[in-house]
N, C-alpha and C positions, 0 to 999 in steps of 0.2 A: 645313281649310276652303278650298275653291277660291275664286278671286278673285270670280267672279260671285255666289257665295253670300255671301261676306263683304260685298260692297257692298249686296246685298239686305237683309241683316241690319242693316247700318248705316242704310240708308234707313228701315227699319221702326222702328228705335230712335229716329231723329230725328223721325219722324212721331208716334210715341207721346209723345215729350217735348213737341212742339208742341201736341198735343191736350190733354195734361194741364195745360199752362199755360192754355189756353183754358177748361178745366173749372173752374179756380180762380175765374174771373170769371163763371161760370154762363152763358157764351155758347155760341153754336153753333160747331161745327167742320165746315168744308166742304172736301172733297177736290175740287180743281179741275184739269181738264185744262189743260196749259200754254198752249194757244191762247187760253184765256179768262182768263188771269191778270190782264190790265189791266182788261177790262170787268167782271170779277167783283169787283175791288177797289172800283170805283165803285159797283156794285150793293150790295155789302156795306155800304159807308159810308152810302149813301142809306137803305138799310133800317134800319140801326142807329140813325140819327137819328130815324126814325119809331117804331121798336119799343122803343128804350130799353135794348137789350142788345147786346153786341158779336157780330160774326160774324168768326171768324178763318178765313182761307183758307190751305190748304196746296197748293202747286202741284207737279205732276209729270206724267209721261206717263200716259195713261189705263190702259195695261196695268200699270204699276207700282203706281198707286193702287188699282186693282182687287185686285191681289195683297195689298197691305197691309191692305185692308178684310177680305179673306178670312182673313187671319192675325190679326185682332183689333184693328186700329187703330181707335180709337173716334171715327170720323167720323159726323156726323149725316146728311149728304147727300153724294152723289157726283154731281158735275157733269162729265160725260164729253165726249169729242170724238166719240162715236158712240152708237149704241143697243145694240151688241152687248155691250160691257163691263158696262153696268148690268144688262142682261138676265142675263148670266152670274152676277152677284151674287144675283139673284132665284133662279136655278136652284140656287145653292149655299146658299140659305137665309140669306144674309148681308144681304139687302135685302127690302123688303116692297112691297106694292101693285104698280103697273105702271110701266113706263118712260114718262116724259113728255118729248116733244121740246120743247125750250125755244127752239131757234134752228137755222138752217141755215148752215153755214160756207162759206167761199170760199177758194180757193187763190190765192196771189199769188207772183210772182217778185220777189225783192229783191236788188238789186246794191249793192255798196259799192266800186266800181272804175270806171275810165273806160271804160265800155261803153255801147252804144246800147240803152237799155231798149226802144225801139220794135221791136227784133228779137224781143221776147217769147220764145216757146219756142225759137226758133232760136238763142238765146244759148248753149244747152247745148253746141253744137258750135263756138262762136266760139273762135278761136285764143287770145284773151285770157283765156279761162276755163280755169283749171288745176284748181280744186277747186270742187265743187258740194255745198252742204250740204242734206241731206234728213233729216227725222225718221225714226227707226228704224221701218220698217213693221211690225215685230213688236210694237211697243209703242204706236205713235202712228198713229191713223187717217189723219191728214193725210199721213204718210209712205207709208202703204199706197196712198192715192189717187194720190200722185205717181208711185210706181213703176208702178202699173197704167197711168197715163196715158202715161208714157214708153214702156212696152211696146206700148201700143195704137197709138202713132204711129211705132213702129219706131226709136226713138231710144235705148232703154235699153242695147242692146249696144254702141252707139257711145260712151256716156258713163259706163258703170258703173264704169270704172277711175278716174274723176275724183271719184266720190261719196264724201263723208264723212258718215257717219250720226251724227246727234245723238240723244241719248236721248229728247228731246222737242222740241217747237217752241221752248221756251225756250233749250235748248242749241244748237239749229240757228241760232237768231237770233244767239246770241253769236258763233258762228263767222263769220257775215257781218259783224256789227257790228265785230268785232275786226280784220277783214281777213284772217283765216285762210283764208276761202273768198271768192272773188270774187262768187259768187252763191249764192242759196239758195231753196228752195221753202218758204214759210211760210204761215201763215194771214193773210188780209187784216186780221183783227182786231188782229194784232200791229203791222203796219206803219202802221195807222191810229191807233194809240194816241198820245196827246200825248207820251209819253216817247220815241217814236221819230221825232218830227218833225225834219226836216232831216238825217236820217241816211241817206244814199244815195238811191236811186230805186227805185220799185216799180211794178208793173203787175198788175192783176187778170187772171187767166186766164179765158177763156170757160168758163162752166159746162158747155158742150156737150162739153168735152174730158175730163171725168171724172164719175164717178158722184156723185150728190148726197151731201152730208155732213150728214145729220140728227143733231143733237147732243142726247143724252138725259140726263135726271137721274133719280135715284131716292133715296128716303129709305131709309137703311140700317136694319137691325134695331136697331142701337144708338140711332139717332135716334128710332125709334118707341118704344123702351123708356125712354129717358132724357129726351128733349126732344120729345115728340110734337107739342105745340101750336106750339112755336117752329119746329120743322122744317117743319111744314106751312105756317106763315105765310111762311117765307122762300121755299119752293117756289112758293107762290101769288103772292108778290111778283114772282118772275122771270117769271111768266106774265101779270102785270098789264099794263095799258096803259103805265104808267110804266116798268116793268121792260123791256118790249119796245122802248120808245123808246131806252133806253140801249143795248140790243143793236144796234139799227139804227145808232146813232151810231158804233159800232165796226165797221161793215161787214157785219154778219150780216143774213141775210134773216130776218125775224121769223116766229116760229111762228104768230102770230095772222093772218098774211097768207096762210097756206097753206090 
């Protein structure tokens, strides 16, 4: 078994284990793109207090979570970082209904080194930056948008040798937080999370620099078959006024405002 196949099998095994633990409590299991890990925990806790049953979140890159669901991981909902991965699950008959955009994401630069954050995008060519963390564009939509943006402003060829790819926003953030990389491109929702307060400096990039990031969710076939009412209730909560306020608190543009 080659290394990449081994790690995929391991991640699928861990996802199945986590889902089976949640099943013992008759709760929901939600696959969550890493950019939404902090906001989704607050949303899940808030919803659980009202609904009376738990919501367990499993965090990863959108691409890896999509593959796990296709291979049978029993998630009830998929809360992704774009709309393409949820649509692919519908096309594969692993999800039902249609993709619903729950929020719009935003890109941010995060530094954890003595650099001038006011330089914004020009930081990538700063002599003090030796490593730049970016989510893997093959698995994470935020990484895809970052690489596209750097190519569009003719900076990619100048900095690609500095780039360290993280499997997801979560791993990319770890690279910056640990100091392994002086800067990184992450989601605004991560750097705005209370857990990240006081750790380095960040700046939101102008939305004019990259394509919009509509983030979609879908109820999986497993969710429709095993927990149809609960799955729909949680999806509706994410789109409710209360749910959308929490998304806005973490720096997302609300779907209700579009």
